[in-house]
Every structure is written in structure tokens, then in C-alpha cells.
C-alpha positions in Angstrom: 15.3 6.5 20.1 15.7 9.3 17.5 13.9 9.1 14.2 16.4 10.1 11.4 14.0 9.6 8.5 10.7 8.2 7.6 8.8 7.0 4.6 5.4 5.5 4.0 5.3 1.7 4.0 2.6 -0.5 2.5 1.3 -3.5 4.4 3.3 -5.7 2.1 6.5 -4.0 3.2 5.5 -4.1 6.8 4.8 -7.9 6.5 8.2 -8.4 4.8 10.0 -6.4 7.6 8.3 -8.1 10.5 8.7 -11.6 9.1 12.4 -10.9 8.7 12.6 -9.7 12.3 10.7 -12.7 13.5 13.2 -15.0 11.8 16.0 -13.1 13.6 14.5 -13.5 17.0 11.5 -13.1 19.3 9.2 -10.2 18.6 7.8 -7.8 21.2 4.0 -7.6 21.7 3.6 -4.6 19.3 5.8 -6.2 16.6 3.9 -9.5 16.9 0.5 -7.7 16.6 1.8 -5.9 13.6 3.0 -9.1 12.0 -0.4 -10.8 12.6 -2.3 -7.7 11.3 -0.2 -7.5 8.1 -0.5 -11.2 7.5 -4.3 -10.9 7.7 -4.8 -7.8 5.6 -1.9 -7.7 3.0 -3.7 -8.7 -0.1 -0.9 -9.2 -2.7 2.5 -10.7 -3.1 5.5 -8.4 -2.7 6.5 -8.6 -6.3 3.0 -7.8 -7.5 2.8 -4.8 -5.0 6.1 -3.4 -6.4 4.8 -3.6 -9.9 1.5 -1.9 -9.0 3.4 0.9 -7.1 5.5 1.5 -10.2 2.4 1.7 -12.4 0.6 4.1 -10.0 3.7 6.3 -9.7 3.6 6.9 -13.5 0.7 9.2 -12.8 2.3 12.4 -11.5 -0.9 13.4 -9.6 -0.7 10.4 -7.3 1.6 10.9 -4.3 3.6 8.0 -2.8 1.3 8.1 0.3 -1.8 7.8 -1.9 -0.3 5.1 -4.0 0.4 3.1 -0.8 -3.2 3.6 0.4 -4.4 2.4 -3.0 -2.1 -0.7 -2.8 -3.3 -1.5 0.8 -7.0 -1.3 -0.1 -6.8 -2.7 -3.7 -9.9 -0.9 -4.9 -11.9 -2.7 -7.5 -14.5 0.0 -8.2 -14.2 3.6 -9.5 -16.2 4.8 -6.5 -13.7 3.3 -4.0 -10.8 4.8 -5.9 -12.5 8.2 -5.8 -13.1 7.9 -2.1 -9.4 7.2 -1.5 -8.4 10.1 -3.7 -10.8 12.6 -2.2 -9.0 12.5 1.2 -5.8 13.7 -0.5 -7.6 16.2 -2.7 -6.5 14.4 -5.8 -8.7 14.9 -8.9 -8.4 12.4 -11.7 -10.6 12.1 -14.8 -12.6 9.0 -15.5 -10.0 7.4 -17.8 -7.3 7.7 -15.1 -9.6 6.2 -12.5 -10.5 3.3 -14.9 -6.8 2.6 -15.4 -6.4 2.3 -11.6 -9.3 0.0 -11.3 -7.8 -2.2 -14.2 -4.5 -2.3 -12.4 -6.2 -3.9 -9.3 -8.5 -6.1 -11.4 -5.6 -8.1 -13.0 
């Protein structure tokens, strides 16, 4: 199999894709494991996740990959947001971090 393109996917998207494939037919071991994992750890509804990604993408400093990490983890404290941002060398001021925490506290 040749990969023609790739993009980061949130757990919500993975859940949606694997559920659709399960409805179409039997899943292989890896796909079934992925479905179970995403069912256990996806924390939001798809429509809520899309709204949050839109809000996070308004901040030009946050990359798509980082926005998806934030969505998957749903940080509710400034410290956790900072921890996620440090890995990608993203520096936000306290107001921007507070906005992110408010997004996930709704």
C-alpha cells in the first residue's frame, strides 16, 4: 500500500472512521483495537470537537497537530496546557492559555 497523503486525526475522527468501517463489515484485529481504544478515550462529541478545533485554529501559533493533541487530552488546567505546548515549542501568554482552558471547561 502506498500512502498518498496524510493528516493528523483526533480520536473523535478515528472513532467516527472506525465505526463507519465496522458498519460496513468485519474489522481486523488492529482496527477493532483502534475502535475500542477510541471509544474508551474520546472525550467529546464529534460536533463539539469540530467547534473546539475551529476555536483553537483562530490562534495562529497553534499548529493543527497541537490543536488535535489539545482536543484529545481536553486540558482543564493552565499547567496541563503549558505541558502540551512545551513539546511543540509553542509559547503563549497567560491570557491565551486561559482562553484554551475556558474552551475545554464549557
